[in-house]
C-alpha positions as CSV (number, residue, x, y, z in Angstrom):
1,M,54.5,40.5,46.5
2,L,52.4,42.9,44.4
3,F,51.1,46.1,45.6
4,R,48.8,48.3,43.4
5,S,49.3,51.5,45.5
6,P,50.2,52.3,49.1
7,Q,46.6,53.3,49.6
8,A,45.2,49.9,48.3
9,A,47.5,47.7,50.2
10,A,46.7,46.2,53.6
11,Y,50.4,45.9,54.6
12,D,53.0,48.5,54.2
13,P,56.4,46.8,54.1
14,V,58.2,50.3,54.6
15,T,56.6,51.2,58.1
16,G,55.5,47.5,58.8
17,E,52.1,48.6,59.7
18,I,48.7,46.7,58.7
19,N,46.0,49.0,57.4
20,W,43.0,47.6,58.9
21,D,40.7,50.1,57.0
22,C,42.0,48.9,53.6
23,P,38.9,48.2,51.2
24,C,41.0,45.2,50.2
25,L,40.1,43.3,53.5
26,G,36.5,43.7,52.6
27,G,35.7,44.7,56.1
28,M,36.8,41.5,57.8
29,A,38.7,43.4,60.4
30,D,35.3,44.9,61.7
31,G,32.4,43.1,63.2
32,P,31.9,40.0,65.4
33,C,34.9,38.1,63.9
34,G,37.1,41.2,63.6
35,E,39.6,40.3,66.5
36,E,40.1,36.8,65.2
37,F,40.5,37.9,61.7
38,K,43.1,40.6,62.9
39,A,45.0,38.0,64.9
40,A,45.2,35.5,62.0
41,F,46.1,38.0,59.3
42,A,48.7,39.7,61.4
43,C,50.2,36.3,62.1
44,F,50.4,35.6,58.5
45,V,51.8,39.0,57.5
46,Y,54.5,38.9,60.1
47,S,55.3,35.0,59.6
48,E,58.8,34.2,58.9
49,Q,58.0,30.6,58.6
50,E,58.2,28.7,55.3
51,P,56.0,28.2,53.6
52,K,54.7,31.6,54.5
53,G,52.2,31.7,57.3
54,V,52.3,27.7,58.1
55,D,52.6,28.8,61.8
56,C,49.1,30.5,61.5
57,V,46.9,27.8,60.3
58,E,45.4,27.3,63.8
59,K,44.6,31.0,63.9
60,F,42.8,30.9,60.6
61,R,40.9,27.8,61.8
62,G,39.8,29.7,64.8
63,D,38.7,32.6,62.7
64,A,36.7,30.3,60.4
65,G,35.0,29.0,63.6
66,V,33.3,32.5,64.1
67,L,32.2,32.9,60.7
């Protein structure tokens, strides 16, 4: 996985935290769909399934429903 810099990454593998304010998320974590996006994105980030995130498909479908 490529990270430009710790400030530019949405996920910090050292701390295990998601930076919801990262400009790379394009503001998706805010607004009317923010909670749905956060749930889907966090699911993907923390997924241990192969292929990565396969267990999060329904969450992303739910997120797409509010867009």
